[in-house]
N, CA, C and O atoms as a CHARMM CRD file, in Angstrom:
* protein
*
  364
    1    1 MET  N      0.85500  -1.18200   0.00000 PROA 1      0.00000
    2    1 MET  CA     0.00000   0.00000   0.00000 PROA 1      0.00000
    3    1 MET  C      0.89400   1.23500   0.00000 PROA 1      0.00000
    4    1 MET  O      1.85800   1.30000   0.76200 PROA 1      0.00000
    5    2 PRO  N      0.58600   2.20900  -0.84100 PROA 2      0.00000
    6    2 PRO  CA     1.42800   3.40100  -0.95200 PROA 2      0.00000
    7    2 PRO  C      1.52300   4.25400   0.31700 PROA 2      0.00000
    8    2 PRO  O      2.50300   4.98000   0.48400 PROA 2      0.00000
    9    3 VAL  N      0.54400   4.18700   1.20700 PROA 3      0.00000
   10    3 VAL  CA     0.64200   4.93600   2.45900 PROA 3      0.00000
   11    3 VAL  C      1.38300   4.02800   3.43400 PROA 3      0.00000
   12    3 VAL  O      0.83700   3.02900   3.90200 PROA 3      0.00000
   13    4 SER  N      2.61600   4.37800   3.73300 PROA 4      0.00000
   14    4 SER  CA     3.46000   3.50100   4.54600 PROA 4      0.00000
   15    4 SER  C      3.06000   3.51800   6.02000 PROA 4      0.00000
   16    4 SER  O      2.44900   4.46500   6.51600 PROA 4      0.00000
   17    5 ILE  N      3.42400   2.44400   6.69100 PROA 5      0.00000
   18    5 ILE  CA     3.18700   2.34500   8.13200 PROA 5      0.00000
   19    5 ILE  C      3.93200   3.46500   8.85500 PROA 5      0.00000
   20    5 ILE  O      3.41100   4.04100   9.81000 PROA 5      0.00000
   21    6 SER  N      5.14200   3.77300   8.40700 PROA 6      0.00000
   22    6 SER  CA     5.90300   4.84400   9.07300 PROA 6      0.00000
   23    6 SER  C      5.20600   6.19100   8.91800 PROA 6      0.00000
   24    6 SER  O      5.24300   7.01100   9.83500 PROA 6      0.00000
   25    7 THR  N      4.57600   6.43100   7.77800 PROA 7      0.00000
   26    7 THR  CA     3.81300   7.66500   7.57700 PROA 7      0.00000
   27    7 THR  C      2.64400   7.72300   8.55000 PROA 7      0.00000
   28    7 THR  O      2.40600   8.75200   9.18400 PROA 7      0.00000
   29    8 ILE  N      1.92500   6.63100   8.66500 PROA 8      0.00000
   30    8 ILE  CA     0.77500   6.59100   9.58000 PROA 8      0.00000
   31    8 ILE  C      1.24000   6.77900  11.01500 PROA 8      0.00000
   32    8 ILE  O      0.59700   7.49700  11.78000 PROA 8      0.00000
   33    9 LYS  N      2.35200   6.14200  11.39700 PROA 9      0.00000
   34    9 LYS  CA     2.88800   6.29300  12.75600 PROA 9      0.00000
   35    9 LYS  C      3.25700   7.74500  13.04700 PROA 9      0.00000
   36    9 LYS  O      2.98000   8.24400  14.13700 PROA 9      0.00000
   37   10 LYS  N      3.87000   8.42000  12.09900 PROA 10     0.00000
   38   10 LYS  CA     4.25300   9.81800  12.29800 PROA 10     0.00000
   39   10 LYS  C      3.02100  10.69900  12.49700 PROA 10     0.00000
   40   10 LYS  O      3.00700  11.58100  13.35700 PROA 10     0.00000
   41   11 ILE  N      1.99900  10.45300  11.70200 PROA 11     0.00000
   42   11 ILE  CA     0.77400  11.24700  11.83300 PROA 11     0.00000
   43   11 ILE  C      0.12900  10.99400  13.18500 PROA 11     0.00000
   44   11 ILE  O     -0.29500  11.93600  13.85400 PROA 11     0.00000
   45   12 ILE  N      0.05000   9.74300  13.59200 PROA 12     0.00000
   46   12 ILE  CA    -0.53100   9.41300  14.89700 PROA 12     0.00000
   47   12 ILE  C      0.27700  10.08000  16.00900 PROA 12     0.00000
   48   12 ILE  O     -0.29900  10.61000  16.96000 PROA 12     0.00000
   49   13 GLY  N      1.59900  10.05800  15.89700 PROA 13     0.00000
   50   13 GLY  CA     2.44200  10.67800  16.91200 PROA 13     0.00000
   51   13 GLY  C      2.22300  12.17300  17.04900 PROA 13     0.00000
   52   13 GLY  O      2.43300  12.74200  18.12100 PROA 13     0.00000
   53   14 ALA  N      1.80200  12.81000  15.96400 PROA 14     0.00000
   54   14 ALA  CA     1.57200  14.25900  15.98200 PROA 14     0.00000
   55   14 ALA  C      0.13800  14.64000  16.36000 PROA 14     0.00000
   56   14 ALA  O     -0.18100  15.82500  16.46300 PROA 14     0.00000
   57   15 MET  N     -0.71400  13.65400  16.56400 PROA 15     0.00000
   58   15 MET  CA    -2.10500  13.93900  16.89800 PROA 15     0.00000
   59   15 MET  C     -2.20500  14.41700  18.34900 PROA 15     0.00000
   60   15 MET  O     -1.32500  14.12300  19.15800 PROA 15     0.00000
   61   16 PRO  N     -3.27800  15.15600  18.68600 PROA 16     0.00000
   62   16 PRO  CA    -3.46600  15.58600  20.07700 PROA 16     0.00000
   63   16 PRO  C     -3.77000  14.39300  20.98600 PROA 16     0.00000
   64   16 PRO  O     -3.83400  13.25400  20.52400 PROA 16     0.00000
   65   17 GLU  N     -3.95300  14.65800  22.25200 PROA 17     0.00000
   66   17 GLU  CA    -4.20800  13.58300  23.23600 PROA 17     0.00000
   67   17 GLU  C     -5.41700  12.73400  22.87600 PROA 17     0.00000
   68   17 GLU  O     -5.45000  11.54000  23.17600 PROA 17     0.00000
   69   18 GLU  N     -6.39900  13.33400  22.24200 PROA 18     0.00000
   70   18 GLU  CA    -7.61400  12.61800  21.85300 PROA 18     0.00000
   71   18 GLU  C     -7.87500  12.87600  20.37600 PROA 18     0.00000
   72   18 GLU  O     -7.85600  14.02200  19.92600 PROA 18     0.00000
   73   19 PHE  N     -8.11600  11.81700  19.63200 PROA 19     0.00000
   74   19 PHE  CA    -8.35100  11.91500  18.19100 PROA 19     0.00000
   75   19 PHE  C     -9.10200  10.68100  17.74400 PROA 19     0.00000
   76   19 PHE  O     -9.22500   9.71400  18.49600 PROA 19     0.00000
   77   20 ASP  N     -9.60900  10.71300  16.51400 PROA 20     0.00000
   78   20 ASP  CA   -10.25300   9.51100  16.00100 PROA 20     0.00000
   79   20 ASP  C     -9.65100   9.11900  14.65000 PROA 20     0.00000
   80   20 ASP  O     -8.84400   9.85100  14.07800 PROA 20     0.00000
   81   21 SER  N    -10.05400   7.97100  14.16300 PROA 21     0.00000
   82   21 SER  CA    -9.47900   7.45500  12.92600 PROA 21     0.00000
   83   21 SER  C     -9.76900   8.38100  11.74400 PROA 21     0.00000
   84   21 SER  O     -8.95100   8.47600  10.82900 PROA 21     0.00000
   85   22 HSD  N    -10.91300   9.06400  11.74400 PROA 22     0.00000
   86   22 HSD  CA   -11.20500  10.01100  10.66600 PROA 22     0.00000
   87   22 HSD  C    -10.18900  11.15400  10.66500 PROA 22     0.00000
   88   22 HSD  O     -9.77800  11.62200   9.60300 PROA 22     0.00000
   89   23 ASP  N     -9.78500  11.60200  11.85900 PROA 23     0.00000
   90   23 ASP  CA    -8.78900  12.67300  11.94900 PROA 23     0.00000
   91   23 ASP  C     -7.47100  12.24800  11.29700 PROA 23     0.00000
   92   23 ASP  O     -6.83900  13.02900  10.58600 PROA 23     0.00000
   93   24 VAL  N     -7.07000  11.01300  11.54600 PROA 24     0.00000
   94   24 VAL  CA    -5.81600  10.51300  10.97600 PROA 24     0.00000
   95   24 VAL  C     -5.92800  10.41700   9.45500 PROA 24     0.00000
   96   24 VAL  O     -5.01800  10.82900   8.73500 PROA 24     0.00000
   97   25 ILE  N     -7.03600   9.87800   8.97200 PROA 25     0.00000
   98   25 ILE  CA    -7.22600   9.74500   7.52200 PROA 25     0.00000
   99   25 ILE  C     -7.21600  11.11900   6.85000 PROA 25     0.00000
  100   25 ILE  O     -6.62600  11.28200   5.78200 PROA 25     0.00000
  101   26 LYS  N     -7.85300  12.09100   7.46100 PROA 26     0.00000
  102   26 LYS  CA    -7.86000  13.44600   6.89900 PROA 26     0.00000
  103   26 LYS  C     -6.44400  14.01900   6.84000 PROA 26     0.00000
  104   26 LYS  O     -6.10000  14.71600   5.88500 PROA 26     0.00000
  105   27 GLN  N     -5.62500  13.73300   7.84700 PROA 27     0.00000
  106   27 GLN  CA    -4.24000  14.20200   7.83400 PROA 27     0.00000
  107   27 GLN  C     -3.42900  13.50500   6.74100 PROA 27     0.00000
  108   27 GLN  O     -2.59500  14.13100   6.08600 PROA 27     0.00000
  109   28 ILE  N     -3.67500  12.21900   6.55100 PROA 28     0.00000
  110   28 ILE  CA    -3.00800  11.49800   5.46600 PROA 28     0.00000
  111   28 ILE  C     -3.37500  12.13700   4.13400 PROA 28     0.00000
  112   28 ILE  O     -2.50500  12.39500   3.30200 PROA 28     0.00000
  113   29 MET  N     -4.65300  12.39200   3.93400 PROA 29     0.00000
  114   29 MET  CA    -5.11600  13.00100   2.69200 PROA 29     0.00000
  115   29 MET  C     -4.46900  14.36500   2.46800 PROA 29     0.00000
  116   29 MET  O     -4.10200  14.70600   1.34400 PROA 29     0.00000
  117   30 HSD  N     -4.33200  15.12700   3.52100 PROA 30     0.00000
  118   30 HSD  CA    -3.80800  16.49000   3.41300 PROA 30     0.00000
  119   30 HSD  C     -2.28600  16.52100   3.26700 PROA 30     0.00000
  120   30 HSD  O     -1.76000  17.22500   2.40500 PROA 30     0.00000
  121   31 ARG  N     -1.58300  15.76700   4.09900 PROA 31     0.00000
  122   31 ARG  CA    -0.12800  15.86400   4.17000 PROA 31     0.00000
  123   31 ARG  C      0.60800  14.91300   3.22000 PROA 31     0.00000
  124   31 ARG  O      1.78600  15.11600   2.92300 PROA 31     0.00000
  125   32 HSD  N     -0.08500  13.88600   2.75000 PROA 32     0.00000
  126   32 HSD  CA     0.56000  12.88500   1.88600 PROA 32     0.00000
  127   32 HSD  C     -0.35500  12.59100   0.69900 PROA 32     0.00000
  128   32 HSD  O     -0.76500  11.45200   0.47700 PROA 32     0.00000
  129   33 GLN  N     -0.66000  13.63000  -0.04600 PROA 33     0.00000
  130   33 GLN  CA    -1.63800  13.53300  -1.11900 PROA 33     0.00000
  131   33 GLN  C     -1.26100  12.51800  -2.19000 PROA 33     0.00000
  132   33 GLN  O     -2.12100  11.76400  -2.64500 PROA 33     0.00000
  133   34 ARG  N     -0.01300  12.48000  -2.59600 PROA 34     0.00000
  134   34 ARG  CA     0.40900  11.53700  -3.64600 PROA 34     0.00000
  135   34 ARG  C      0.24000  10.09500  -3.17800 PROA 34     0.00000
  136   34 ARG  O     -0.30800   9.26900  -3.90700 PROA 34     0.00000
  137   35 ALA  N      0.70500   9.78600  -1.97200 PROA 35     0.00000
  138   35 ALA  CA     0.57600   8.41900  -1.46000 PROA 35     0.00000
  139   35 ALA  C     -0.89900   8.04000  -1.32700 PROA 35     0.00000
  140   35 ALA  O     -1.28800   6.92200  -1.66700 PROA 35     0.00000
  141   36 TYR  N     -1.72200   8.97400  -0.83100 PROA 36     0.00000
  142   36 TYR  CA    -3.15400   8.70700  -0.69000 PROA 36     0.00000
  143   36 TYR  C     -3.78400   8.45900  -2.06400 PROA 36     0.00000
  144   36 TYR  O     -4.53600   7.50000  -2.23900 PROA 36     0.00000
  145   37 ALA  N     -3.48100   9.31400  -3.02500 PROA 37     0.00000
  146   37 ALA  CA    -4.04800   9.17300  -4.37700 PROA 37     0.00000
  147   37 ALA  C     -3.60500   7.85300  -5.01000 PROA 37     0.00000
  148   37 ALA  O     -4.40900   7.16600  -5.64000 PROA 37     0.00000
  149   38 ASP  N     -2.33900   7.50100  -4.84500 PROA 38     0.00000
  150   38 ASP  CA    -1.85000   6.23100  -5.39200 PROA 38     0.00000
  151   38 ASP  C     -2.57000   5.04400  -4.75400 PROA 38     0.00000
  152   38 ASP  O     -2.92000   4.08500  -5.44100 PROA 38     0.00000
  153   39 ALA  N     -2.79100   5.11100  -3.44500 PROA 39     0.00000
  154   39 ALA  CA    -3.49900   4.03000  -2.74800 PROA 39     0.00000
  155   39 ALA  C     -4.94000   3.93200  -3.24500 PROA 39     0.00000
  156   39 ALA  O     -5.47200   2.83300  -3.40400 PROA 39     0.00000
  157   40 LEU  N     -5.56100   5.06600  -3.48800 PROA 40     0.00000
  158   40 LEU  CA    -6.94200   5.07600  -3.97700 PROA 40     0.00000
  159   40 LEU  C     -7.03000   4.48800  -5.38000 PROA 40     0.00000
  160   40 LEU  O     -7.96100   3.74400  -5.68700 PROA 40     0.00000
  161   41 VAL  N     -6.06900   4.82000  -6.22400 PROA 41     0.00000
  162   41 VAL  CA    -6.05400   4.31200  -7.60400 PROA 41     0.00000
  163   41 VAL  C     -5.90500   2.78900  -7.62900 PROA 41     0.00000
  164   41 VAL  O     -6.39300   2.14000  -8.55500 PROA 41     0.00000
  165   42 GLU  N     -5.24900   2.22100  -6.64100 PROA 42     0.00000
  166   42 GLU  CA    -5.06100   0.76700  -6.58600 PROA 42     0.00000
  167   42 GLU  C     -6.36900   0.01700  -6.32600 PROA 42     0.00000
  168   42 GLU  O     -6.46600  -1.17100  -6.63600 PROA 42     0.00000
  169   43 LYS  N     -7.35300   0.67700  -5.77500 PROA 43     0.00000
  170   43 LYS  CA    -8.62800   0.02500  -5.44900 PROA 43     0.00000
  171   43 LYS  C     -9.43500  -0.19000  -6.72300 PROA 43     0.00000
  172   43 LYS  O     -9.35600   0.59400  -7.66900 PROA 43     0.00000
  173   44 THR  N    -10.20900  -1.26400  -6.72700 PROA 44     0.00000
  174   44 THR  CA   -11.05900  -1.56700  -7.87400 PROA 44     0.00000
  175   44 THR  C    -12.49600  -1.75500  -7.42000 PROA 44     0.00000
  176   44 THR  O    -12.77600  -1.92300  -6.23300 PROA 44     0.00000
  177   45 GLY  N    -13.38600  -1.72300  -8.37500 PROA 45     0.00000
  178   45 GLY  CA   -14.80300  -1.94900  -8.07800 PROA 45     0.00000
  179   45 GLY  C    -15.47400  -0.70400  -7.53800 PROA 45     0.00000
  180   45 GLY  O    -15.11300   0.42400  -7.87300 PROA 45     0.00000
  181   46 ARG  N    -16.44800  -0.94000  -6.70300 PROA 46     0.00000
  182   46 ARG  CA   -17.25300   0.14100  -6.12800 PROA 46     0.00000
  183   46 ARG  C    -16.70900   0.55000  -4.75500 PROA 46     0.00000
  184   46 ARG  O    -15.90600  -0.16700  -4.15800 PROA 46     0.00000
  185   47 ASN  N    -17.14400   1.67800  -4.27900 PROA 47     0.00000
  186   47 ASN  CA   -16.83500   2.15600  -2.92300 PROA 47     0.00000
  187   47 ASN  C    -15.33100   2.23000  -2.66000 PROA 47     0.00000
  188   47 ASN  O    -14.84000   1.72600  -1.65000 PROA 47     0.00000
  189   48 LEU  N    -14.61900   2.85900  -3.57300 PROA 48     0.00000
  190   48 LEU  CA   -13.16100   2.93400  -3.49200 PROA 48     0.00000
  191   48 LEU  C    -12.68900   3.59600  -2.19700 PROA 48     0.00000
  192   48 LEU  O    -11.77100   3.10500  -1.53900 PROA 48     0.00000
  193   49 PHE  N    -13.31500   4.69800  -1.84300 PROA 49     0.00000
  194   49 PHE  CA   -12.91200   5.40200  -0.63300 PROA 49     0.00000
  195   49 PHE  C    -13.16000   4.53200   0.59700 PROA 49     0.00000
  196   49 PHE  O    -12.31800   4.45600   1.49200 PROA 49     0.00000
  197   50 HSD  N    -14.30800   3.88400   0.63600 PROA 50     0.00000
  198   50 HSD  CA   -14.62700   3.02200   1.77600 PROA 50     0.00000
  199   50 HSD  C    -13.59400   1.90200   1.91100 PROA 50     0.00000
  200   50 HSD  O    -13.14200   1.60400   3.01600 PROA 50     0.00000
  201   51 LYS  N    -13.22500   1.29100   0.80400 PROA 51     0.00000
  202   51 LYS  CA   -12.22700   0.22000   0.84400 PROA 51     0.00000
  203   51 LYS  C    -10.90000   0.72600   1.38900 PROA 51     0.00000
  204   51 LYS  O    -10.30600   0.10200   2.26900 PROA 51     0.00000
  205   52 LEU  N    -10.43800   1.85200   0.86800 PROA 52     0.00000
  206   52 LEU  CA    -9.16100   2.39800   1.31800 PROA 52     0.00000
  207   52 LEU  C     -9.23500   2.81700   2.77900 PROA 52     0.00000
  208   52 LEU  O     -8.32300   2.52000   3.55000 PROA 52     0.00000
  209   53 HSD  N    -10.29500   3.49800   3.16800 PROA 53     0.00000
  210   53 HSD  CA   -10.40000   3.98400   4.53600 PROA 53     0.00000
  211   53 HSD  C    -10.53000   2.83400   5.52800 PROA 53     0.00000
  212   53 HSD  O    -10.06000   2.93900   6.66100 PROA 53     0.00000
  213   54 THR  N    -11.16200   1.74000   5.11500 PROA 54     0.00000
  214   54 THR  CA   -11.22700   0.55300   5.96600 PROA 54     0.00000
  215   54 THR  C     -9.82600  -0.01000   6.18800 PROA 54     0.00000
  216   54 THR  O     -9.47200  -0.35900   7.31400 PROA 54     0.00000
  217   55 GLU  N     -9.03400  -0.09900   5.13400 PROA 55     0.00000
  218   55 GLU  CA    -7.64800  -0.57300   5.25800 PROA 55     0.00000
  219   55 GLU  C     -6.84000   0.35300   6.17100 PROA 55     0.00000
  220   55 GLU  O     -6.12800  -0.10700   7.06400 PROA 55     0.00000
  221   56 LEU  N     -6.95900   1.65300   5.93600 PROA 56     0.00000
  222   56 LEU  CA    -6.23800   2.60700   6.77400 PROA 56     0.00000
  223   56 LEU  C     -6.68800   2.50200   8.22600 PROA 56     0.00000
  224   56 LEU  O     -5.86700   2.55500   9.14100 PROA 56     0.00000
  225   57 GLY  N     -7.98400   2.35300   8.43400 PROA 57     0.00000
  226   57 GLY  CA    -8.51500   2.21500   9.79500 PROA 57     0.00000
  227   57 GLY  C     -7.93700   1.01000  10.51100 PROA 57     0.00000
  228   57 GLY  O     -7.63700   1.08300  11.70200 PROA 57     0.00000
  229   58 LYS  N     -7.77700  -0.09300   9.80300 PROA 58     0.00000
  230   58 LYS  CA    -7.18400  -1.29600  10.40800 PROA 58     0.00000
  231   58 LYS  C     -5.73300  -1.04100  10.79500 PROA 58     0.00000
  232   58 LYS  O     -5.28400  -1.47700  11.85500 PROA 58     0.00000
  233   59 GLN  N     -5.00400  -0.33900   9.94100 PROA 59     0.00000
  234   59 GLN  CA    -3.60900  -0.02500  10.25600 PROA 59     0.00000
  235   59 GLN  C     -3.51200   0.94900  11.43300 PROA 59     0.00000
  236   59 GLN  O     -2.65100   0.80400  12.30100 PROA 59     0.00000
  237   60 ILE  N     -4.39200   1.92900  11.45200 PROA 60     0.00000
  238   60 ILE  CA    -4.42700   2.88200  12.57200 PROA 60     0.00000
  239   60 ILE  C     -4.71000   2.13800  13.87200 PROA 60     0.00000
  240   60 ILE  O     -4.06800   2.39600  14.89100 PROA 60     0.00000
  241   61 THR  N     -5.66600   1.21800  13.83800 PROA 61     0.00000
  242   61 THR  CA    -6.01400   0.43400  15.01800 PROA 61     0.00000
  243   61 THR  C     -4.83100  -0.39200  15.50000 PROA 61     0.00000
  244   61 THR  O     -4.54500  -0.42700  16.69600 PROA 61     0.00000
  245   62 GLU  N     -4.15200  -1.04600  14.59200 PROA 62     0.00000
  246   62 GLU  CA    -3.00500  -1.87000  14.96800 PROA 62     0.00000
  247   62 GLU  C     -1.91100  -1.02200  15.62600 PROA 62     0.00000
  248   62 GLU  O     -1.35000  -1.41000  16.65100 PROA 62     0.00000
  249   63 ILE  N     -1.61600   0.12400  15.03700 PROA 63     0.00000
  250   63 ILE  CA    -0.57800   1.00400  15.58800 PROA 63     0.00000
  251   63 ILE  C     -0.98700   1.52700  16.96300 PROA 63     0.00000
  252   63 ILE  O     -0.19400   1.48100  17.90400 PROA 63     0.00000
  253   64 CYS  N     -2.21100   2.01900  17.08400 PROA 64     0.00000
  254   64 CYS  CA    -2.66700   2.58100  18.35700 PROA 64     0.00000
  255   64 CYS  C     -2.74800   1.51200  19.44200 PROA 64     0.00000
  256   64 CYS  O     -2.43500   1.78400  20.60100 PROA 64     0.00000
  257   65 ASN  N     -3.16400   0.30200  19.08100 PROA 65     0.00000
  258   65 ASN  CA    -3.16600  -0.79400  20.05000 PROA 65     0.00000
  259   65 ASN  C     -1.75000  -1.09200  20.51900 PROA 65     0.00000
  260   65 ASN  O     -1.52100  -1.28000  21.71400 PROA 65     0.00000
  261   66 ASP  N     -0.79400  -1.13600  19.59100 PROA 66     0.00000
  262   66 ASP  CA     0.60500  -1.38700  19.94500 PROA 66     0.00000
  263   66 ASP  C      1.14900  -0.30300  20.87500 PROA 66     0.00000
  264   66 ASP  O      1.97900  -0.57800  21.74200 PROA 66     0.00000
  265   67 LEU  N      0.67900   0.92300  20.68900 PROA 67     0.00000
  266   67 LEU  CA     1.10900   2.04400  21.54000 PROA 67     0.00000
  267   67 LEU  C      0.39000   2.06300  22.88900 PROA 67     0.00000
  268   67 LEU  O      0.75400   2.83700  23.77500 PROA 67     0.00000
  269   68 GLY  N     -0.62000   1.22100  23.04900 PROA 68     0.00000
  270   68 GLY  CA    -1.34800   1.14400  24.30600 PROA 68     0.00000
  271   68 GLY  C     -2.38000   2.23100  24.50300 PROA 68     0.00000
  272   68 GLY  O     -2.77600   2.50900  25.63500 PROA 68     0.00000
  273   69 TYR  N     -2.82000   2.84800  23.42900 PROA 69     0.00000
  274   69 TYR  CA    -3.83200   3.89100  23.53900 PROA 69     0.00000
  275   69 TYR  C     -5.18700   3.28000  23.89100 PROA 69     0.00000
  276   69 TYR  O     -5.52000   2.18000  23.45100 PROA 69     0.00000
  277   70 ALA  N     -5.96100   4.01400  24.69100 PROA 70     0.00000
  278   70 ALA  CA    -7.32100   3.59400  25.03600 PROA 70     0.00000
  279   70 ALA  C     -8.22900   3.90100  23.85800 PROA 70     0.00000
  280   70 ALA  O     -8.03800   4.89500  23.15800 PROA 70     0.00000
  281   71 ARG  N     -9.21200   3.04700  23.64300 PROA 71     0.00000
  282   71 ARG  CA   -10.10900   3.22000  22.50300 PROA 71     0.00000
  283   71 ARG  C    -11.56100   3.16800  22.93700 PROA 71     0.00000
  284   71 ARG  O    -11.90700   2.57500  23.95900 PROA 71     0.00000
  285   72 GLU  N    -12.39400   3.79900  22.14100 PROA 72     0.00000
  286   72 GLU  CA   -13.84100   3.70600  22.33900 PROA 72     0.00000
  287   72 GLU  C    -14.52400   3.85100  20.98900 PROA 72     0.00000
  288   72 GLU  O    -14.05000   4.57300  20.11200 PROA 72     0.00000
  289   73 GLU  N    -15.61800   3.17100  20.84000 PROA 73     0.00000
  290   73 GLU  CA   -16.40900   3.29700  19.61300 PROA 73     0.00000
  291   73 GLU  C    -16.98700   4.70100  19.58600 PROA 73     0.00000
  292   73 GLU  O    -17.39100   5.23900  20.61700 PROA 73     0.00000
  293   74 SER  N    -17.02200   5.28100  18.41300 PROA 74     0.00000
  294   74 SER  CA   -17.47000   6.66700  18.29600 PROA 74     0.00000
  295   74 SER  C    -18.07500   6.90700  16.91400 PROA 74     0.00000
  296   74 SER  O    -18.15700   6.00400  16.08200 PROA 74     0.00000
  297   75 ARG  N    -18.48300   8.11900  16.70300 PROA 75     0.00000
  298   75 ARG  CA   -18.94200   8.59300  15.39500 PROA 75     0.00000
  299   75 ARG  C    -18.36700   9.98300  15.20200 PROA 75     0.00000
  300   75 ARG  O    -18.23300  10.75900  16.14800 PROA 75     0.00000
  301   76 SER  N    -18.03000  10.27900  13.95800 PROA 76     0.00000
  302   76 SER  CA   -17.60400  11.63500  13.61800 PROA 76     0.00000
  303   76 SER  C    -17.82100  11.83300  12.12700 PROA 76     0.00000
  304   76 SER  O    -18.20800  10.90900  11.41200 PROA 76     0.00000
  305   77 LEU  N    -17.56700  13.04700  11.67300 PROA 77     0.00000
  306   77 LEU  CA   -17.74000  13.33000  10.26000 PROA 77     0.00000
  307   77 LEU  C    -16.57100  12.74500   9.47800 PROA 77     0.00000
  308   77 LEU  O    -15.40700  12.98100   9.80200 PROA 77     0.00000
  309   78 ASP  N    -16.89700  11.98400   8.45200 PROA 78     0.00000
  310   78 ASP  CA   -15.86000  11.42600   7.59500 PROA 78     0.00000
  311   78 ASP  C    -15.44500  12.46900   6.55400 PROA 78     0.00000
  312   78 ASP  O    -15.86100  13.62500   6.63700 PROA 78     0.00000
  313   79 VAL  N    -14.64100  12.07300   5.59000 PROA 79     0.00000
  314   79 VAL  CA   -14.12300  13.02000   4.59600 PROA 79     0.00000
  315   79 VAL  C    -15.22100  13.57600   3.68900 PROA 79     0.00000
  316   79 VAL  O    -15.00900  14.57100   2.99600 PROA 79     0.00000
  317   80 PHE  N    -16.38400  12.94200   3.69100 PROA 80     0.00000
  318   80 PHE  CA   -17.51000  13.42200   2.89000 PROA 80     0.00000
  319   80 PHE  C    -18.49400  14.24100   3.72000 PROA 80     0.00000
  320   80 PHE  O    -19.54500  14.64800   3.22500 PROA 80     0.00000
  321   81 GLY  N    -18.14600  14.48300   4.99100 PROA 81     0.00000
  322   81 GLY  CA   -19.01800  15.25400   5.86600 PROA 81     0.00000
  323   81 GLY  C    -20.19300  14.47100   6.40300 PROA 81     0.00000
  324   81 GLY  O    -21.15300  15.05800   6.90300 PROA 81     0.00000
  325   82 GLN  N    -20.13400  13.15200   6.30900 PROA 82     0.00000
  326   82 GLN  CA   -21.20700  12.29800   6.81000 PROA 82     0.00000
  327   82 GLN  C    -20.79900  11.70200   8.15200 PROA 82     0.00000
  328   82 GLN  O    -19.64600  11.31700   8.34600 PROA 82     0.00000
  329   83 SER  N    -21.74000  11.63200   9.06200 PROA 83     0.00000
  330   83 SER  CA   -21.46700  11.01400  10.35500 PROA 83     0.00000
  331   83 SER  C    -21.36900   9.50700  10.15800 PROA 83     0.00000
  332   83 SER  O    -22.30500   8.87300   9.67100 PROA 83     0.00000
  333   84 SER  N    -20.23400   8.94500  10.53800 PROA 84     0.00000
  334   84 SER  CA   -20.06500   7.50000  10.40500 PROA 84     0.00000
  335   84 SER  C    -19.23000   6.96400  11.56200 PROA 84     0.00000
  336   84 SER  O    -18.56900   7.71200  12.28200 PROA 84     0.00000
  337   85 ARG  N    -19.28200   5.64500  11.71500 PROA 85     0.00000
  338   85 ARG  CA   -18.58200   4.99300  12.82100 PROA 85     0.00000
  339   85 ARG  C    -17.06700   5.12400  12.66400 PROA 85     0.00000
  340   85 ARG  O    -16.52900   5.14100  11.55700 PROA 85     0.00000
  341   86 CYS  N    -16.41000   5.21600  13.80700 PROA 86     0.00000
  342   86 CYS  CA   -14.95700   5.25000  13.84400 PROA 86     0.00000
  343   86 CYS  C    -14.51800   4.88100  15.25600 PROA 86     0.00000
  344   86 CYS  O    -15.34700   4.57000  16.11100 PROA 86     0.00000
  345   87 ILE  N    -13.23200   4.91800  15.48800 PROA 87     0.00000
  346   87 ILE  CA   -12.70300   4.66700  16.81700 PROA 87     0.00000
  347   87 ILE  C    -12.03400   5.94500  17.30800 PROA 87     0.00000
  348   87 ILE  O    -11.22600   6.55100  16.60300 PROA 87     0.00000
  349   88 ARG  N    -12.38500   6.34500  18.53100 PROA 88     0.00000
  350   88 ARG  CA   -11.76100   7.49400  19.18700 PROA 88     0.00000
  351   88 ARG  C    -10.63800   6.94300  20.05100 PROA 88     0.00000
  352   88 ARG  O    -10.81700   5.97300  20.78600 PROA 88     0.00000
  353   89 TRP  N     -9.48300   7.57900  19.94800 PROA 89     0.00000
  354   89 TRP  CA    -8.28700   7.14200  20.66700 PROA 89     0.00000
  355   89 TRP  C     -7.88800   8.15900  21.71800 PROA 89     0.00000
  356   89 TRP  O     -8.04100   9.36400  21.52000 PROA 89     0.00000
  357   90 HSD  N     -7.37300   7.66600  22.84100 PROA 90     0.00000
  358   90 HSD  CA    -6.88100   8.51300  23.94000 PROA 90     0.00000
  359   90 HSD  C     -5.45700   8.06500  24.23900 PROA 90     0.00000
  360   90 HSD  O     -5.21400   6.90800  24.57900 PROA 90     0.00000
  361   91 LYS  N     -4.52000   9.00100  24.10800 PROA 91     0.00000
  362   91 LYS  CA    -3.11800   8.67200  24.38800 PROA 91     0.00000
  363   91 LYS  C     -2.90400   8.44900  25.87400 PROA 91     0.00000
  364   91 LYS  O     -1.78600   8.16200  26.30100 PROA 91     0.00000
């Protein structure tokens, strides 16, 4: 996947004490546009954004779990401005 684990780790490290997976994805989109676009282009079929964001969410979860962050199920606005499920993290 074009968005590297090290990129995701750096973004997570720069997040505030409390953040959610949508916040991380938005930062990836903003700060690493080429990698994000390349990852999106690799997806096929329908719901390309959903597929990519699900993959990114799994990687975010794995990293945050490894760091020992507390988690809770939450909802927030996704990149399309729609309220959807995500995980809220507490450092």
